[in-house]
C-alpha positions as a printed Julia matrix, in Angstrom:
205×3 Matrix{Float64}:
 -35.74   15.17   47.66
 -33.78   15.46   44.46
 -32.1    12.26   43.33
 -28.32   12.61   43.12
 -26.78   12.66   39.7
 -24.69    9.81   38.39
 -21.59   12.0    38.65
 -22.36   12.66   42.33
 -22.42    8.99   43.23
 -19.12    7.77   44.68
 -17.42    5.1    42.64
 -16.55    1.95   44.53
 -13.68    1.19   42.2
 -12.32    2.26   38.85
 -13.63    0.34   35.88
 -11.1    -1.92   34.25
 -10.46   -1.04   30.6
 -12.33   -3.28   28.19
  -9.77   -5.15   26.08
 -11.5    -7.83   23.98
  -9.67  -10.89   22.75
 -10.32  -10.86   19.0
  -7.99  -12.64   16.57
  -9.49  -12.79   13.05
  -7.99  -15.47   10.85
  -6.39  -14.5     7.56
  -8.35  -15.44    4.44
  -5.28  -17.14    3.02
  -4.97  -18.56   -0.48
  -8.45  -20.1    -0.35
 -10.06  -16.74    0.37
  -8.08  -15.08   -2.39
  -9.1   -17.8    -4.84
 -12.77  -17.37   -3.9
 -12.55  -13.64   -4.56
 -10.79  -14.25   -7.88
 -13.48  -16.69   -8.99
 -16.1   -14.26   -7.73
 -14.64  -11.46   -9.83
 -14.67  -13.76  -12.88
 -18.31  -14.64  -12.19
 -19.26  -10.97  -11.93
 -17.33  -10.14  -15.12
 -19.2   -12.88  -16.97
 -22.58  -12.32  -15.36
 -22.85   -8.59  -16.03
 -22.53   -8.78  -19.84
 -24.86  -11.79  -19.94
 -27.58   -9.8   -18.18
 -27.13   -6.84  -20.54
 -27.12   -9.11  -23.6
 -30.21  -10.94  -22.37
 -32.13   -7.73  -21.68
 -31.33   -6.35  -25.13
 -32.4    -9.64  -26.69
 -35.64   -9.6   -24.71
 -36.39   -6.12  -26.04
 -35.92   -7.43  -29.57
 -38.17  -10.38  -28.74
 -40.92   -8.1   -27.44
 -40.75   -6.05  -30.63
 -40.92   -9.3   -32.63
 -44.08  -10.32  -30.77
 -46.01   -7.09  -31.22
 -44.51   -5.91  -34.53
 -43.1    -8.96  -36.35
 -41.07   -8.36  -39.5
 -42.39   -9.47  -42.85
 -42.24  -13.23  -43.2
 -41.8   -13.82  -39.46
 -44.36  -15.03  -36.95
 -45.02  -13.91  -33.39
 -43.87  -17.32  -32.14
 -40.3   -16.46  -33.18
 -40.44  -13.4   -30.95
 -41.75  -15.51  -28.08
 -38.95  -18.05  -28.6
 -36.34  -15.28  -28.64
 -37.85  -13.78  -25.49
 -37.6   -17.12  -23.69
 -34.02  -17.72  -24.85
 -32.91  -14.27  -23.75
 -34.64  -14.84  -20.41
 -32.29  -17.78  -19.88
 -29.31  -15.49  -20.5
 -30.64  -12.97  -17.98
 -31.19  -15.71  -15.38
 -27.71  -17.18  -15.93
 -26.06  -13.76  -15.78
 -27.9   -12.81  -12.61
 -26.94  -16.14  -11.03
 -23.25  -15.66  -11.88
 -23.34  -12.08  -10.6
 -24.87  -13.08   -7.25
 -22.42  -15.97   -6.82
 -19.54  -13.68   -7.72
 -20.64  -11.11   -5.15
 -20.88  -13.7    -2.36
 -17.18  -13.77   -1.25
 -16.98   -9.96   -1.22
 -20.27   -9.71    0.7
 -19.09  -12.3     3.22
 -15.79  -10.46    3.72
 -17.67   -7.21    4.33
 -19.98   -8.91    6.82
 -17.01  -10.32    8.73
 -15.42   -6.87    8.83
 -18.58   -5.32   10.27
 -19.05   -8.21   12.69
 -15.53   -7.96   14.1
 -16.05   -4.22   14.46
 -19.05   -4.89   16.71
 -17.17   -7.54   18.7
 -14.24   -5.2    19.32
 -16.4    -2.24   20.31
 -19.0    -3.83   22.58
 -18.88   -6.0    25.68
 -22.41   -7.25   24.89
 -23.22   -8.44   21.38
 -26.95   -8.9    20.84
 -27.88  -11.19   17.97
 -30.76   -8.87   17.07
 -28.34   -5.94   16.68
 -26.02   -8.04   14.51
 -28.96   -9.18   12.37
 -30.09   -5.57   11.83
 -26.59   -4.4    10.91
 -25.82   -7.24    8.51
 -29.36   -7.38    7.06
 -29.74  -11.08    7.91
 -32.12  -13.09   10.09
 -31.38  -13.57   13.78
 -30.59  -17.31   13.37
 -28.11  -16.41   10.6
 -26.5   -13.8    12.85
 -26.18  -16.35   15.65
 -24.64  -18.82   13.18
 -22.06  -16.25   12.08
 -21.13  -15.52   15.69
 -21.01  -19.25   16.52
 -18.62  -19.8    13.6
 -16.3   -17.1    14.93
 -16.36  -18.72   18.37
 -15.75  -22.19   16.91
 -12.73  -20.89   14.96
 -11.36  -19.3    18.17
 -11.37  -15.85   16.58
 -13.17  -14.39   19.6
 -13.72  -15.76   23.11
 -17.46  -15.27   23.6
 -20.12  -16.79   25.85
 -23.77  -16.99   24.76
 -26.39  -16.06   27.37
 -29.72  -17.68   26.53
 -31.63  -15.55   29.03
 -30.84  -12.32   27.18
 -30.01  -13.85   23.76
 -26.67  -12.11   23.54
 -22.98  -12.9    23.42
 -20.59  -11.6    26.07
 -16.8   -11.62   26.09
 -15.62  -14.37   28.45
 -13.34  -11.98   30.35
 -16.3    -9.66   31.0
 -18.53  -12.6    31.93
 -16.0   -13.81   34.52
 -15.59  -10.29   35.89
 -19.39  -10.0    36.21
 -19.38  -12.51   39.08
 -17.41  -10.03   41.18
 -19.3    -6.82   40.42
 -20.64   -4.61   43.18
 -24.18   -5.56   44.22
 -24.81   -2.62   46.57
 -25.75    0.99   45.89
 -22.67    3.19   46.49
 -24.91    5.95   47.93
 -27.14    4.16   50.46
 -25.5     0.71   50.46
 -28.84   -0.96   49.69
 -28.65   -4.31   47.88
 -29.31   -4.15   44.15
 -31.13   -7.21   42.88
 -30.35   -6.99   39.16
 -29.93   -9.94   36.83
 -27.36  -10.23   34.03
 -25.44   -7.21   35.31
 -22.01   -6.6    33.82
 -19.31   -4.06   34.68
 -20.09   -0.73   33.06
 -23.88   -1.2    33.11
 -25.93    1.74   34.38
 -28.37    0.98   37.21
 -30.74    2.96   39.39
 -31.17    2.2    43.07
 -34.76    1.28   43.93
 -34.38    2.83   47.4
 -32.71    6.21   46.87
 -33.07    6.48   43.04
 -29.36    7.18   42.68
 -27.92    6.34   39.27
 -24.56    4.61   39.22
 -22.32    2.48   37.06
 -21.66   -1.1    38.05
 -17.98   -1.48   38.91
């Protein structure tokens, strides 16, 4: 017997449209100041790195081909000094990039929250190129600031919109084709299931 297609299965009820509650806070003056200071740090760090690298090249030449009357130790000293400039410039550049990187991460994160009813910390970590604990911390911060109303499910290690979580308690638990009970855990409206009795595929309403 051929299993009925998902489109053939009668729908018990129409799915409610998913409208997430997401209210990102404005960066305000503090956020603008951080970006301004970040731009200054990048403007200062870039030239320092270039200057340091050029100086290190001169130092290397001084070590292997010292000028008349100069010792190799002077080249080593110059190399070390220029290394400090490179380190300082790189540090300023990374610090300057931080507020812009954080703003971009928040933009991507809110995009996920708006688009998905389930937000897996592993997916967020992969998208933002951070560890899973860092991803969970970012999501927890958004919840703490009341920018999104999310509930964390430890069993599946994912966040779910509270409105969807509440609606999940009233989802259909029977196959619409054969009316057999469906014993599925962590089922939310819109999830695709397959009946273990008649193998009919259907969407949870």
